[in-house]
Wavefront OBJ file of the C-alpha trace (Angstrom):
o trace
v 70.560 102.579 125.832
v 66.839 103.817 125.240
v 65.317 105.127 128.637
v 62.844 102.602 130.350
v 60.268 103.152 132.950
v 58.573 101.577 135.134
v 54.207 101.611 134.322
v 53.377 99.189 136.822
v 55.275 97.052 139.825
v 57.567 94.677 137.609
v 56.480 96.337 134.465
v 58.692 98.494 132.499
v 59.080 100.170 129.091
v 61.120 101.741 126.440
v 60.481 105.595 126.878
v 60.439 105.558 122.974
v 57.778 103.852 121.606
v 56.895 102.847 117.794
v 53.381 103.957 117.107
v 51.543 102.159 114.635
v 48.754 104.356 113.532
v 51.091 105.213 110.415
v 50.870 101.782 109.307
v 47.019 101.843 109.365
v 46.169 103.750 105.838
v 45.861 107.230 104.756
v 50.135 107.806 105.456
v 51.267 105.753 101.735
v 51.466 102.036 100.891
v 52.252 99.537 103.997
v 55.117 97.015 102.666
v 54.057 94.565 105.121
v 57.837 92.486 104.528
v 59.663 95.962 104.646
v 57.540 97.169 107.892
v 57.661 93.737 109.623
v 62.331 94.034 109.290
v 61.633 97.401 110.736
v 60.291 96.441 113.921
v 62.951 94.218 114.198
v 65.328 97.248 114.016
v 63.352 99.466 116.146
v 63.562 96.482 119.081
v 67.561 95.636 117.839
v 68.183 99.329 118.990
v 66.233 98.928 122.501
v 62.747 100.522 121.098
v 60.993 97.934 122.574
v 57.476 98.936 123.622
v 54.945 99.246 120.529
v 51.849 100.533 119.985
v 48.693 99.649 117.949
v 44.959 99.442 118.379
v 42.378 96.851 117.770
v 41.063 99.898 115.067
v 44.357 100.252 113.169
v 43.849 98.355 110.230
v 46.229 95.666 109.484
v 48.352 96.439 112.277
v 47.820 93.883 114.902
v 48.494 91.108 112.562
v 51.490 93.122 111.476
v 52.829 92.833 114.802
v 51.881 89.080 114.959
v 53.776 88.562 111.921
v 56.977 90.253 113.370
v 56.799 87.539 116.408
v 56.428 84.856 114.184
v 59.019 86.205 111.749
v 61.331 86.968 114.749
v 60.626 85.089 117.481
v 63.786 85.722 120.429
v 63.335 90.052 119.660
v 59.439 88.827 119.654
v 59.960 88.121 123.099
v 61.504 91.438 124.184
v 58.839 93.376 123.339
v 55.658 94.960 124.860
v 52.538 95.390 123.355
v 50.161 98.255 124.064
v 47.082 97.973 122.474
v 43.313 99.341 122.537
v 39.420 98.646 123.081
v 37.967 101.422 120.764
v 34.530 99.902 120.482
v 32.642 101.687 117.210
v 30.591 104.726 117.487
v 27.363 102.971 116.492
v 27.979 99.943 118.377
v 28.451 102.243 122.033
v 24.729 101.925 122.629
v 25.350 98.113 122.383
v 28.725 97.262 123.999
v 27.700 94.680 125.879
v 30.257 91.705 127.945
v 30.293 89.461 124.300
v 30.822 92.089 122.482
v 33.960 93.174 124.402
v 35.442 90.237 124.691
v 34.637 88.917 121.374
v 37.147 92.156 120.754
v 39.770 91.065 122.968
v 39.662 87.731 122.063
v 40.274 88.607 118.478
v 43.708 91.039 119.324
v 45.092 88.169 121.187
v 44.663 85.811 117.901
v 46.151 88.822 115.812
v 49.003 89.520 117.952
v 49.590 85.927 118.676
v 49.383 86.015 122.572
v 47.939 84.647 125.234
v 47.833 88.156 127.031
v 47.839 91.278 126.229
v 50.592 93.527 127.995
v 47.992 96.955 128.293
v 44.801 97.640 126.891
v 43.710 101.102 126.670
v 40.489 101.977 126.646
v 38.671 104.857 124.288
v 34.585 105.731 124.393
v 33.402 108.212 122.163
v 30.822 109.711 123.007
v 29.995 110.067 126.913
v 26.043 110.832 126.797
v 26.171 107.530 125.867
v 26.144 105.502 129.253
v 28.230 102.561 129.521
v 31.976 103.530 129.533
v 32.249 102.517 133.541
v 30.601 99.226 133.045
v 33.005 98.509 129.790
v 35.886 99.451 132.211
v 34.719 96.608 134.782
v 34.405 94.024 131.799
v 37.781 94.808 130.592
v 39.291 94.328 134.698
v 37.187 90.949 134.691
v 39.000 90.390 132.081
v 42.487 91.359 133.647
v 41.429 88.886 136.128
v 40.306 86.341 134.136
v 44.063 86.944 132.946
v 43.298 87.890 129.250
v 45.225 91.461 129.876
v 48.092 92.258 131.576
v 47.278 95.749 132.896
v 44.823 98.613 131.814
v 44.587 102.049 130.678
v 42.694 104.481 128.836
v 43.016 106.459 125.911
v 41.715 109.924 125.056
v 39.448 110.478 128.080
v 38.823 113.916 129.796
v 39.994 114.644 133.826
v 36.032 114.359 134.613
v 35.335 110.964 133.332
v 38.616 109.917 133.823
v 38.087 110.201 137.599
v 34.626 108.150 137.656
v 36.873 105.354 136.208
v 38.911 105.819 139.112
v 36.107 105.963 141.211
v 34.900 102.845 140.251
v 38.066 100.681 141.810
v 39.651 99.579 138.224
v 42.761 99.835 138.784
v 44.799 102.374 135.338
v 48.150 102.595 134.984
v 48.437 104.674 131.877
v 46.407 107.339 129.790
v 47.255 107.840 125.742
v 46.673 111.214 125.074
v 47.994 113.934 122.775
v 50.566 116.179 124.218
v 53.080 118.101 123.014
v 54.816 121.893 122.571
v 51.210 123.136 121.244
v 48.840 120.997 122.454
v 49.365 121.433 126.906
v 45.615 120.421 127.119
v 47.164 117.761 129.964
v 47.840 120.524 132.183
v 44.385 121.609 132.153
v 44.139 118.691 135.463
v 44.961 115.636 133.702
v 48.425 115.649 134.811
v 47.332 116.311 138.485
v 45.258 113.579 139.010
v 47.631 110.899 136.803
v 50.429 111.962 139.389
v 48.027 112.038 142.754
v 47.313 108.131 141.214
v 50.809 107.112 139.821
v 49.384 107.305 136.271
v 51.725 107.353 133.865
v 51.376 109.780 130.286
v 51.354 107.911 126.985
v 51.858 110.782 124.546
v 51.337 110.732 121.357
v 51.324 114.321 118.783
v 55.475 115.180 119.973
v 56.454 116.066 116.366
v 52.593 117.380 115.690
v 52.834 114.810 112.629
v 55.940 116.238 110.925
v 55.177 119.517 111.539
v 57.620 120.491 114.191
v 60.193 119.499 112.311
v 63.194 122.168 110.009
v 61.104 120.875 106.435
v 58.279 123.493 107.604
v 60.957 126.602 109.257
v 60.144 129.667 107.537
v 57.829 127.998 104.815
v 54.111 129.277 104.086
v 51.453 128.529 105.821
v 50.180 124.973 103.791
v 46.807 124.738 102.086
v 44.251 122.019 102.065
v 44.606 119.159 100.585
v 47.802 118.365 102.828
v 49.514 115.181 101.888
v 48.331 113.288 104.453
v 45.964 112.629 107.725
v 48.336 113.451 110.426
v 48.878 116.738 108.621
v 45.199 117.359 108.461
v 45.006 116.592 112.548
v 47.808 118.887 113.492
v 47.223 122.049 110.786
v 43.591 122.074 112.571
v 45.935 122.318 116.628
v 48.554 124.835 115.050
v 45.629 127.171 114.180
v 43.812 126.672 117.683
v 47.688 127.392 119.087
v 47.908 130.560 117.560
v 48.240 129.835 113.997
v 50.930 129.754 111.694
v 53.080 133.345 112.386
v 52.965 132.075 116.082
v 54.378 128.575 115.170
v 56.879 129.986 113.259
v 57.752 131.573 115.768
v 58.317 128.491 117.838
v 59.834 126.317 115.360
v 62.372 129.236 115.176
v 63.389 129.052 118.817
v 63.442 125.360 118.823
v 66.249 125.759 116.080
v 68.520 127.989 118.041
v 67.979 125.206 120.698
v 68.490 122.289 118.486
v 71.960 123.985 116.799
v 73.308 124.430 120.486
v 72.891 120.994 120.742
v 73.541 119.685 117.546
v 70.660 118.207 116.875
v 67.181 118.590 115.688
v 64.090 120.435 116.233
v 62.153 117.133 116.375
v 64.470 115.580 118.645
v 64.533 119.097 121.469
v 60.281 118.788 120.662
v 60.907 115.165 121.638
v 62.389 115.913 124.614
v 60.486 118.530 125.822
v 57.938 115.973 126.003
v 59.616 113.483 127.964
v 60.739 116.159 130.698
v 57.394 116.996 131.409
v 55.356 115.737 134.515
v 53.845 112.176 134.838
v 54.832 111.673 131.359
v 56.113 107.768 130.865
v 57.221 107.953 127.144
v 56.275 109.562 124.181
v 55.291 107.345 121.200
v 57.114 107.807 117.582
v 54.978 107.622 114.824
v 57.239 106.121 112.101
v 56.532 104.701 109.001
v 60.104 103.407 107.990
v 63.297 103.503 110.126
v 64.449 106.903 108.335
v 64.600 108.971 111.454
v 65.909 106.036 114.053
v 69.008 106.989 114.418
v 67.806 110.534 114.807
v 64.956 109.086 117.196
v 67.971 107.514 119.471
v 69.695 110.836 120.035
v 67.075 111.953 122.204
v 68.186 109.867 125.083
v 70.926 112.425 125.551
v 69.807 115.403 125.266
v 69.570 117.176 127.936
v 67.631 120.904 127.991
v 69.107 124.016 129.820
v 67.247 125.775 132.289
v 68.056 128.543 129.262
v 66.445 126.766 126.791
v 63.150 126.041 128.662
v 63.385 129.723 129.395
v 63.052 130.624 125.673
v 60.169 127.583 125.088
v 58.112 128.959 128.020
v 58.104 132.856 126.298
v 56.639 131.364 122.872
v 54.057 129.326 124.976
v 53.348 131.991 126.894
v 51.678 133.330 123.547
v 49.637 130.252 122.886
v 45.879 130.472 122.485
v 44.700 126.852 122.710
v 43.583 123.998 121.539
v 40.627 124.716 124.408
v 39.448 122.497 126.948
v 40.314 119.435 128.431
v 42.247 116.498 126.565
v 40.057 115.284 123.550
v 36.916 117.680 124.061
v 37.414 119.283 120.696
v 37.529 116.002 119.083
v 34.772 114.218 120.307
v 32.494 116.957 118.515
v 31.316 115.279 115.339
v 30.329 118.665 114.362
v 33.156 120.526 114.983
v 36.241 121.585 112.751
v 38.655 118.507 114.703
v 35.998 115.703 114.588
v 34.651 116.137 110.914
v 37.955 114.563 110.341
v 37.503 111.239 112.537
v 36.979 107.835 111.125
v 34.385 106.865 114.474
v 33.277 103.108 112.877
v 37.084 101.020 112.086
v 36.661 98.329 114.520
v 34.626 96.610 112.443
v 35.695 98.005 109.036
v 33.035 100.630 108.788
v 34.249 103.765 107.901
l 1 2 3 4 5 6 7 8 9 10 11 12 13 14 15 16 17 18 19 20 21 22 23 24 25 26 27 28 29 30 31 32 33 34 35 36 37 38 39 40 41 42 43 44 45 46 47 48 49 50 51 52 53 54 55 56 57 58 59 60 61 62 63 64 65 66 67 68 69 70 71 72 73 74 75 76 77 78 79 80 81 82 83 84 85 86 87 88 89 90 91 92 93 94 95 96 97 98 99 100 101 102 103 104 105 106 107 108 109 110 111 112 113 114 115 116 117 118 119 120 121 122 123 124 125 126 127 128 129 130 131 132 133 134 135 136 137 138 139 140 141 142 143 144 145 146 147 148 149 150 151 152 153 154 155 156 157 158 159 160 161 162 163 164 165 166 167 168 169 170 171 172 173 174 175 176 177 178 179 180 181 182 183 184 185 186 187 188 189 190 191 192 193 194 195 196 197 198 199 200 201 202 203 204 205 206 207 208 209 210 211 212 213 214 215 216 217 218 219 220 221 222 223 224 225 226 227 228 229 230 231 232 233 234 235 236 237 238 239 240 241 242 243 244 245 246 247 248 249 250 251 252 253 254 255 256 257 258 259 260 261 262 263 264 265 266 267 268 269 270 271 272 273 274 275 276 277 278 279 280 281 282 283 284 285 286 287 288 289 290 291 292 293 294 295 296 297 298 299 300 301 302 303 304 305 306 307 308 309 310 311 312 313 314 315 316 317 318 319 320 321 322 323 324 325 326 327 328 329 330 331 332 333 334 335 336 337 338 339 340 341 342 343 344 345
């Protein structure tokens, strides 16, 4: 059985979530029929929560097609999508636009009500994110959305949303052994308001694995978008040598427990205070059996102390959640795609 978490009264989710970003392009060809069969395998294994987004090209439709192809399994899933208005539409993000995107997600997913909508706003200097969250709350009261969340907000702006009285049950953010930014205020705020953390990046796009242990530092171009993104995080963390030290400690812990590095890294995130779940970026079922072993893994105090000794040497990433990614002219911001919701790159 996969662990479950009560995100809101009466609403539970699997603590391992099947991510959808890797099916949206940039990670190789996607066989739609196989992707749908893979979804069935995840649900049958107990991973019933799916993460997607309105701007993950084709992924909401894939999940909708899965629900049509496997109606009984489709009844068992929790679908967490996002509302991410294009950067170029922030200044004109009015009620009509918001509702049109929500209606489009309902149609794509083939549902009458969206389980969870996670809201993102690219640029805080452009006003409107509090008002837009209010529109989403109106749609919640109208029955189109069951629960509301945020994604990649920082602590200051999340406080603004909460001060406006909008009920938030979750925030999706990057949180891993090499990225502890949520610990600079976000974790405490979420615990205060009983908001669950839905974490991505636990495996750093695959870098946190035996495949990179003892290997020389990779150079551009890297194989996919995930590696490009997380290589920058590794550089901020403290560089390749410190990352190799971390991998060495993880490898020792993994061997002592009869598991692999990725399982230890995922368990570490799941055990952090306030964490509701970890999103697994999977393009296939290749690592499904391995992922399922995370539930039975119990890290010891000695394991945690060994990891803490390495993490004490980390240098970054700097700032609050997603602040460095929000800088369009910075190393992280330059690789982002800001206008995918309406098909404009």
